[in-house]
VMD Tcl script that draws the C-alpha trace (Angstrom):
set ca {
  {113.89 85.93 168.75}
  {112.31 84.77 165.50}
  {108.92 83.03 165.35}
  {107.50 81.50 162.18}
  {103.76 81.06 161.73}
  {102.33 78.77 159.05}
  {98.87 78.16 157.65}
  {98.08 75.67 154.87}
  {96.23 72.61 153.57}
  {92.75 74.10 153.47}
  {92.97 77.24 151.36}
  {95.13 80.35 151.15}
  {98.36 78.99 152.62}
  {100.74 81.59 154.08}
  {103.81 82.18 156.21}
  {104.63 84.99 158.66}
  {107.87 85.74 160.50}
  {108.08 87.78 163.71}
  {111.28 89.24 165.13}
  {110.92 90.28 168.77}
  {107.19 90.75 168.31}
  {107.24 92.70 165.03}
  {106.29 91.33 161.64}
  {109.38 91.09 159.42}
  {107.53 89.60 156.48}
  {104.36 87.74 155.56}
  {103.02 86.42 152.28}
  {100.52 83.99 150.78}
  {101.77 81.05 148.76}
  {99.44 81.92 145.87}
  {101.49 85.00 145.01}
  {104.52 82.85 144.20}
  {102.86 79.84 142.58}
  {100.29 81.96 140.68}
  {97.55 79.54 141.78}
  {94.76 81.46 143.48}
  {94.11 80.45 147.11}
  {96.87 77.83 146.84}
  {96.46 75.53 149.89}
  {99.75 73.67 149.55}
  {102.61 73.93 152.02}
  {103.91 77.53 151.77}
  {107.49 76.66 150.93}
  {107.91 79.73 148.70}
  {106.34 82.06 151.24}
  {108.43 80.55 154.06}
  {111.62 80.85 152.04}
  {110.76 84.48 151.29}
  {110.17 85.50 154.91}
  {113.42 83.83 155.99}
  {115.35 85.52 153.19}
  {113.80 88.87 154.10}
  {115.15 88.46 157.63}
  {118.47 87.15 156.38}
  {118.26 83.99 158.48}
  {118.04 80.23 158.06}
  {115.59 77.82 159.67}
  {118.17 76.98 162.33}
  {117.91 80.55 163.67}
  {114.15 80.36 164.26}
  {113.17 80.07 167.93}
  {109.69 78.61 167.41}
  {107.42 77.41 164.61}
  {103.65 77.45 164.97}
  {100.79 75.97 162.95}
  {97.46 77.75 162.78}
  {95.12 74.92 163.72}
  {95.06 71.47 165.31}
  {94.83 68.77 162.65}
  {93.88 65.90 164.96}
  {90.89 67.84 166.31}
  {89.85 68.64 162.75}
  {90.28 64.98 161.80}
  {88.12 63.99 164.78}
  {85.38 66.30 163.47}
  {85.62 64.87 159.97}
  {85.47 61.24 161.17}
  {82.61 61.97 163.54}
  {80.65 63.74 160.83}
  {81.09 60.92 158.33}
  {80.01 58.37 160.94}
  {76.95 60.45 161.78}
  {75.98 60.73 158.12}
  {76.89 57.17 157.04}
  {76.22 55.76 154.47}
  {75.43 58.99 152.55}
  {78.91 60.38 153.04}
  {80.85 57.25 152.10}
  {81.99 58.53 148.68}
  {83.10 61.85 150.16}
  {84.85 59.96 153.00}
  {86.82 57.85 150.50}
  {87.96 60.95 148.64}
  {88.97 62.83 151.81}
  {90.89 60.12 153.65}
  {93.98 59.64 151.43}
  {95.17 63.25 151.72}
  {94.53 63.21 155.47}
  {96.36 59.95 156.05}
  {99.20 60.87 153.74}
  {99.77 64.53 154.61}
  {97.37 66.59 156.71}
  {97.84 64.61 159.93}
  {101.63 64.86 159.77}
  {102.22 68.58 160.11}
  {105.40 68.42 162.24}
  {106.93 65.94 159.82}
  {105.93 68.10 156.83}
  {107.44 71.21 158.41}
  {110.66 69.39 159.28}
  {110.92 67.99 155.76}
  {110.15 71.29 154.00}
  {112.15 73.64 156.21}
  {114.78 71.46 157.82}
  {113.23 72.32 161.22}
  {114.43 69.95 163.96}
  {112.48 71.06 167.03}
  {108.86 70.71 168.15}
  {106.04 72.46 166.31}
  {103.53 74.44 168.37}
  {99.82 74.52 167.56}
  {96.94 76.89 168.23}
  {93.29 76.14 167.59}
  {92.00 77.62 164.35}
  {89.74 80.25 165.89}
  {92.33 81.15 168.51}
  {94.69 81.92 165.63}
  {92.02 84.11 164.06}
  {91.31 85.84 167.38}
  {95.00 86.53 168.04}
  {95.55 87.77 164.49}
  {93.07 90.54 165.19}
  {93.36 91.41 168.88}
  {97.14 91.09 169.23}
  {97.63 93.24 166.11}
  {95.11 95.85 167.26}
  {95.79 99.07 169.18}
  {93.49 97.98 172.04}
  {94.59 96.90 175.52}
  {91.20 95.23 175.97}
  {88.49 94.35 173.47}
  {85.67 92.00 172.64}
  {86.88 89.55 169.98}
  {84.65 87.90 167.37}
  {85.74 85.27 164.83}
  {83.36 83.93 162.18}
  {84.25 81.69 159.24}
  {83.33 78.39 157.58}
  {84.84 75.97 160.07}
  {88.06 75.36 161.95}
  {88.41 72.18 164.01}
  {84.85 72.17 165.41}
  {84.17 75.87 165.92}
  {82.59 77.99 163.20}
  {82.26 81.15 165.29}
  {83.65 82.26 168.63}
  {83.52 85.30 170.82}
  {85.66 86.23 173.76}
  {87.69 88.94 175.43}
  {91.21 90.06 174.69}
  {93.28 91.42 177.55}
  {96.98 92.25 177.40}
  {98.62 89.40 175.54}
  {95.81 86.84 175.71}
  {92.39 86.08 174.29}
  {89.85 84.17 176.38}
  {87.19 82.39 174.30}
  {83.86 82.60 176.11}
  {81.46 80.96 173.68}
  {81.51 79.12 170.38}
  {79.18 77.72 167.74}
  {80.16 74.34 166.32}
  {79.97 72.58 162.98}
  {77.79 71.96 161.01}
  {76.08 75.19 162.06}
  {78.08 77.89 160.32}
  {77.37 81.39 159.04}
  {80.37 81.15 156.74}
  {79.19 77.86 155.26}
  {75.68 79.27 154.88}
  {77.17 82.08 152.78}
  {79.29 79.58 150.85}
  {76.26 77.37 150.20}
  {74.54 80.29 148.49}
  {77.77 81.14 146.68}
  {77.64 77.60 145.27}
  {73.92 77.88 144.49}
  {74.53 81.11 142.57}
  {77.14 79.37 140.40}
  {80.26 80.92 141.90}
  {83.33 79.20 143.32}
  {83.22 78.35 147.04}
  {86.03 79.73 149.22}
  {86.92 82.16 146.46}
  {83.93 84.12 145.15}
  {81.87 84.92 148.23}
  {82.80 88.56 147.73}
  {81.00 88.45 144.37}
  {77.76 87.58 146.14}
  {78.24 90.63 148.37}
  {78.89 92.78 145.29}
  {75.84 91.36 143.49}
  {73.47 91.97 146.42}
  {72.77 95.70 145.82}
  {71.34 94.84 142.38}
  {68.56 92.81 143.99}
  {65.73 93.06 146.49}
  {65.64 90.85 149.61}
  {62.51 89.03 148.44}
  {63.75 85.68 149.72}
  {64.96 86.79 153.13}
  {62.13 84.97 154.93}
  {62.90 81.77 153.04}
  {66.53 82.04 154.15}
  {65.48 82.85 157.71}
  {63.51 79.58 157.71}
  {66.83 77.76 157.21}
  {68.54 79.27 160.25}
  {67.21 79.51 163.80}
  {68.78 82.66 165.28}
  {68.43 83.18 169.00}
  {68.43 86.47 170.90}
  {72.12 86.14 171.74}
  {73.03 85.68 168.09}
  {73.74 81.97 168.39}
  {72.13 79.97 165.63}
  {71.45 76.53 164.21}
  {70.96 75.60 160.58}
  {68.28 73.22 159.34}
  {70.72 70.71 157.88}
  {68.05 68.95 155.84}
  {68.60 71.72 153.27}
  {72.40 71.39 153.10}
  {74.78 68.66 151.96}
  {78.23 70.03 152.82}
  {78.45 67.88 155.95}
  {78.42 64.66 153.94}
  {78.66 65.42 150.22}
  {81.12 66.98 147.80}
  {78.60 69.72 147.02}
  {77.08 72.38 149.26}
  {73.37 72.06 148.39}
  {71.05 69.70 146.53}
  {67.50 69.09 145.35}
  {65.76 69.98 148.62}
  {67.49 73.37 148.69}
  {66.58 74.03 145.06}
  {62.94 73.09 145.65}
  {62.82 75.47 148.61}
  {63.79 78.41 146.40}
  {61.94 77.21 143.33}
  {64.89 77.20 140.97}
  {67.87 74.96 140.15}
  {71.43 75.97 140.86}
  {72.77 78.53 138.37}
  {75.18 77.05 135.88}
  {78.61 78.74 136.28}
  {79.25 81.51 133.70}
  {75.58 81.54 132.61}
  {73.54 84.73 132.60}
  {72.76 86.31 135.96}
  {69.00 86.81 136.24}
  {67.08 89.03 138.63}
  {66.29 85.97 140.73}
  {69.99 85.46 141.42}
  {70.42 89.12 142.38}
  {67.44 88.89 144.74}
  {68.87 85.75 146.35}
  {72.19 87.56 146.92}
  {70.39 90.55 148.42}
  {68.36 88.30 150.71}
  {71.42 86.39 151.90}
  {73.31 89.59 152.61}
  {70.45 90.97 154.70}
  {70.20 87.80 156.80}
  {73.99 87.65 157.26}
  {74.01 91.24 158.50}
  {71.13 90.50 160.88}
  {73.00 87.58 162.44}
  {76.25 89.52 162.77}
  {74.46 92.46 164.37}
  {72.70 90.19 166.88}
  {75.98 88.54 167.83}
  {77.71 91.88 168.28}
  {74.89 93.40 170.32}
  {74.99 90.41 172.66}
  {78.79 90.54 172.85}
  {78.70 94.17 173.87}
  {76.35 93.39 176.75}
  {78.18 90.19 177.75}
  {81.73 91.53 177.69}
  {81.25 95.16 178.64}
  {84.08 96.15 176.28}
  {83.86 99.26 174.11}
  {86.21 98.03 171.38}
  {85.69 95.13 168.97}
  {88.17 92.98 167.03}
  {87.04 90.89 164.06}
  {88.65 88.05 162.10}
  {87.68 84.98 160.10}
  {86.48 84.91 156.52}
  {83.11 86.46 157.31}
  {84.96 89.53 158.65}
  {85.78 90.30 155.00}
  {82.09 91.10 154.52}
  {82.66 94.84 154.60}
  {78.96 95.67 154.20}
  {78.22 93.86 157.46}
  {81.27 95.50 159.05}
  {79.94 98.93 158.12}
  {76.62 98.20 159.80}
  {78.37 96.88 162.92}
  {80.29 100.15 163.16}
  {77.17 102.28 162.66}
  {74.53 100.30 164.53}
  {76.19 98.72 167.57}
  {77.48 100.51 170.70}
  {81.10 99.54 170.00}
  {83.19 102.69 169.74}
  {86.09 101.37 167.67}
  {86.58 98.32 165.48}
  {89.79 96.62 164.32}
  {89.54 94.06 161.50}
  {92.53 91.90 160.63}
  {93.41 92.86 157.01}
  {94.12 89.20 156.20}
  {90.98 88.03 157.96}
  {90.84 84.65 156.22}
  {93.05 81.62 156.71}
  {96.21 83.38 155.53}
  {95.93 85.59 158.60}
  {96.10 82.49 160.77}
  {99.86 82.48 160.15}
  {100.07 85.89 161.82}
  {97.73 84.76 164.58}
  {99.64 81.68 165.63}
  {102.94 83.58 165.57}
  {101.54 86.21 167.94}
  {99.86 83.52 170.04}
  {103.30 82.03 170.65}
  {105.00 85.41 171.27}
  {102.41 87.06 173.49}
  {100.36 84.23 175.02}
  {102.73 81.29 175.39}
  {105.98 83.21 175.92}
  {104.28 86.06 177.85}
  {106.14 88.74 175.91}
  {104.93 92.34 175.90}
  {102.93 93.52 172.93}
  {104.67 95.96 170.62}
  {103.19 98.59 168.30}
  {99.92 97.65 166.56}
  {99.93 96.51 162.95}
  {98.83 99.48 160.84}
  {99.76 98.92 157.21}
  {100.11 95.31 155.98}
  {102.91 95.87 153.46}
  {104.85 92.75 154.41}
  {105.59 91.12 151.05}
  {108.45 91.21 148.54}
  {109.81 94.44 147.10}
  {112.11 95.04 144.14}
  {114.71 97.73 143.55}
  {115.12 99.68 140.34}
  {118.14 97.63 139.29}
  {116.17 94.37 139.34}
  {113.21 96.02 137.61}
  {115.40 97.49 134.87}
  {117.05 94.12 134.23}
  {113.61 92.55 133.75}
  {112.45 95.34 131.41}
  {115.62 95.11 129.31}
  {115.25 91.36 129.05}
  {111.72 91.88 127.69}
  {112.87 94.51 125.21}
  {110.47 96.94 126.90}
  {110.46 100.64 126.04}
  {110.49 102.74 129.20}
  {111.47 105.99 130.84}
  {113.03 106.35 134.27}
  {111.63 109.22 136.33}
  {112.51 110.78 139.64}
  {109.93 110.67 142.41}
  {108.23 114.00 141.64}
  {108.11 113.25 137.91}
  {106.61 109.82 138.62}
  {103.82 111.31 140.72}
  {103.08 114.14 138.30}
  {103.13 111.90 135.23}
  {100.90 109.23 136.80}
  {98.37 111.74 138.14}
  {98.23 113.32 134.68}
  {97.59 109.97 133.06}
  {94.75 109.20 135.49}
  {93.28 112.66 134.93}
  {93.47 112.03 131.17}
  {91.42 108.85 131.41}
  {94.24 106.31 131.24}
  {94.17 103.05 133.19}
  {97.44 102.67 135.08}
  {99.14 99.62 136.54}
  {100.86 100.72 139.75}
  {103.60 98.46 141.17}
  {105.55 99.98 144.07}
  {107.25 98.99 147.32}
  {106.36 95.94 149.37}
  {103.45 93.74 148.39}
  {100.36 93.78 150.58}
  {99.48 90.82 152.83}
  {95.81 89.90 152.57}
  {93.24 89.87 149.77}
  {93.14 93.64 149.14}
  {95.46 95.73 147.00}
  {96.16 98.83 149.08}
  {98.20 100.97 146.72}
  {101.32 98.91 146.04}
  {99.94 96.28 143.64}
  {97.02 98.23 142.19}
  {95.28 99.20 138.97}
  {94.32 102.88 139.14}
  {91.82 105.03 137.28}
  {89.70 108.17 137.41}
  {86.73 107.69 139.73}
  {84.91 110.59 138.03}
  {84.69 108.78 134.68}
  {81.33 106.97 134.34}
  {82.77 104.59 131.73}
  {85.76 103.56 133.81}
  {84.00 100.74 135.73}
  {83.00 98.84 132.60}
  {86.33 99.61 130.90}
  {88.40 98.08 133.69}
  {86.00 95.19 134.36}
  {85.60 94.03 130.79}
  {88.71 95.13 128.88}
  {91.36 94.80 131.58}
  {90.28 92.43 134.33}
  {88.01 90.31 132.08}
  {85.45 89.90 134.82}
  {81.74 90.40 135.41}
  {80.43 93.89 134.69}
  {78.52 94.17 138.00}
  {81.70 94.06 140.09}
  {82.27 97.35 141.95}
  {85.56 99.17 142.45}
  {86.89 100.65 145.64}
  {87.81 104.28 146.09}
  {91.14 105.27 147.61}
  {90.63 108.59 149.37}
  {92.96 110.81 151.37}
  {92.22 110.00 155.00}
  {91.55 113.60 156.02}
  {89.06 114.03 153.13}
  {87.10 110.84 153.77}
  {84.23 112.29 155.81}
  {83.73 115.05 153.23}
  {82.99 112.49 150.50}
  {81.61 109.49 152.39}
  {79.34 108.91 155.38}
  {82.24 107.53 157.38}
  {83.90 109.26 160.31}
  {86.61 106.69 161.04}
  {89.64 105.55 159.02}
  {89.26 102.49 156.80}
  {92.87 101.78 155.79}
  {92.34 98.16 154.80}
  {89.27 98.53 152.56}
  {87.05 96.62 155.01}
  {84.21 99.08 155.60}
  {81.35 100.09 153.30}
  {79.60 103.43 153.66}
  {77.41 105.67 151.54}
  {78.83 108.27 149.18}
  {77.50 111.64 150.33}
  {74.62 112.93 148.22}
  {76.46 116.11 147.29}
  {79.54 114.12 146.24}
  {77.95 111.73 143.75}
  {80.49 112.84 141.16}
  {82.57 109.66 141.38}
  {80.35 107.14 139.55}
  {83.13 104.63 138.90}
  {83.39 103.84 142.63}
  {79.74 104.44 143.59}
  {77.83 101.17 143.71}
  {74.27 100.90 142.46}
  {72.93 101.48 146.00}
  {75.08 104.60 146.52}
  {77.67 102.80 148.64}
  {81.43 102.39 148.35}
  {84.03 100.02 149.82}
  {86.46 102.61 151.10}
  {90.21 102.69 151.54}
  {91.45 105.70 153.43}
  {95.09 106.55 152.70}
  {97.28 108.14 155.37}
  {100.70 109.51 154.46}
  {102.32 107.79 157.46}
  {101.25 104.43 156.00}
  {102.11 104.90 152.30}
  {103.83 108.16 151.38}
  {104.13 107.59 147.65}
  {100.52 106.50 147.14}
  {99.26 109.34 149.33}
  {101.28 111.90 147.39}
  {99.95 110.54 144.10}
  {96.34 110.99 145.23}
  {97.18 114.44 146.63}
  {98.62 115.43 143.24}
  {95.48 114.17 141.53}
  {93.42 116.30 143.94}
  {95.59 119.32 143.18}
  {94.88 118.87 139.50}
  {91.18 118.02 139.70}
  {89.83 119.00 143.11}
  {88.95 115.33 143.71}
  {90.86 113.40 146.43}
  {89.48 110.05 145.24}
  {90.78 107.56 142.65}
  {89.85 104.01 141.64}
  {91.92 101.29 143.27}
  {91.47 97.68 142.19}
  {93.86 94.78 142.51}
  {96.58 94.34 139.90}
  {95.48 91.06 138.28}
  {92.96 89.58 135.89}
  {90.06 87.37 136.89}
  {91.20 84.16 138.53}
  {94.80 85.37 138.90}
  {96.45 86.12 142.24}
  {97.56 89.73 142.68}
  {100.88 90.33 140.93}
  {103.96 89.73 143.06}
  {106.99 90.40 140.86}
  {107.84 93.00 138.20}
  {107.61 90.19 135.65}
  {104.04 89.41 136.81}
  {103.18 93.11 136.46}
  {104.65 93.44 132.96}
  {102.92 90.29 131.77}
  {99.53 91.43 133.11}
  {100.07 94.87 131.54}
  {100.85 93.43 128.14}
  {98.08 90.82 128.15}
  {95.33 93.34 128.86}
  {94.15 96.69 127.53}
  {95.86 98.50 130.38}
  {97.39 101.64 128.89}
  {100.17 102.63 131.28}
  {102.47 100.85 133.72}
  {104.43 102.39 136.60}
  {106.84 99.85 138.07}
  {109.30 101.32 140.52}
  {110.81 104.44 138.94}
  {109.99 103.26 135.41}
  {106.96 104.17 133.31}
  {105.75 102.38 130.20}
  {103.23 103.36 127.53}
  {101.43 100.46 125.84}
  {101.63 101.87 122.33}
  {105.42 102.06 122.53}
  {105.96 98.42 123.52}
  {107.18 95.65 121.21}
  {104.73 92.93 120.26}
  {104.16 90.64 123.22}
  {104.48 86.95 122.41}
  {102.17 84.94 124.60}
  {100.07 81.82 124.39}
  {96.76 82.31 122.62}
  {94.90 80.72 125.53}
  {96.75 82.38 128.41}
  {93.48 83.01 130.28}
  {93.19 79.26 130.76}
  {96.16 79.50 133.15}
  {93.81 80.86 135.81}
  {90.81 78.94 137.08}
  {87.71 81.15 137.01}
  {86.05 81.95 140.31}
}
mol new
graphics top color blue
foreach p $ca { graphics top sphere $p radius 0.5 }
foreach p [lrange $ca 0 end-1] q [lrange $ca 1 end] { graphics top cylinder $p $q radius 0.2 }
display resetview
């Protein structure tokens, strides 16, 4: 039995296909269209997952959509009525797309896919909850979802048992921890629904001097529920997140995008991060008492805040935590598919989802055809030669593009669509940030570490395979400056051989050469670009940047040997900055 899950029309559209309860394939639309966080109908992603299974739409047993548009439309109409006449301009801009497209999901799916049967729907936060719990290894768990907003809910908690999640409590719009974080993302001059992770990365450079001012905007109760003082926010009625009242409260206007980051902005980020962590910890402490469960599942965009996740792991009584790797809206496609399989159809759960390598892959024949068409100069290596050569390049200070196997599903590159470097090199962070990714110099890089070596190098005793936990680098291991943030922390990916043999063996070879089981892993893209999907994407990114080496399948390329690359002078304008 095949089940197709779809998410779209807000941001980060995606498709996921299950076969008898196992994920066959899943991908975000942005990877195919090259438009970051593409919200449009995921026709390319849907076509890919069907092709991967070797089926047509007629062979699908059920199609599910990740939220309920009419409930969301009810919230939007109610909000505009409550804020009339202030929200009239925003209302006029929002209505055409709703009346033309967003309300007609079954019709859109039938038109795009040729689907002739009914479409099933799950509420937004139920999709999030199922994407985490039903993919987890737990028979029972407390389940927390926190994001900007779904239909009405902005946060929920409940209990997962067997094949179902029961929602026990929710917080409703406009009160939202995710939108609070996005409001400050906007205030700091970054792109909403895209650059919240930059605020998290900026926070360690500041001091939480404005934490009390932020606390005055949000009334947090003992159980972690909260309410925002909406007089400071405009997102419920306007096309912007904050306005003059907000700026007066903090004594400074909104930062102009791409302008210099001042200490004030770093202190605001630090203050926001502290308050966000406080709220998440309060919610989780209450959940533990209310549910009596020892395990916790997390999903929703706020679950990508790996600093908060690290504190939840360390400071709450929960024994184990599972975080959906695609915790944002893309993961809703997985969630609704499992909601149909396990909850509606009452099917037994199968093995938990460990490694989210669900995207396209390309064989050597296809890769070689692309390279020949480009006139590229390359060598083809066997597996051992590939590992030895790449480890030697990293040891020698080269920056390597690494394109192997199936593409990851979710926002993190986990060793198949990655840019790699030597974590011991103090210059490597600025080199990759400025000369290769063309992004802000403060942005940290994640370490990939052999799973069994993790606790020797980091203050983390549990695996972190999806790069969703932050922990301190051990004092006696501060020899990896390129992945050690300014506060001594690191956003860790542990690599187990059972999950990714080739990547594990590469890091093991690097350790054999250097005694260090840690390398830099950052996503294979430039700023504003989705992570590369195809060999052509990888070659183009390699040639446009100062990346020195490329490993794509069995083929290795050295930049200095390549023919001149003809490209538009303003190619960076292809990608909207975040």
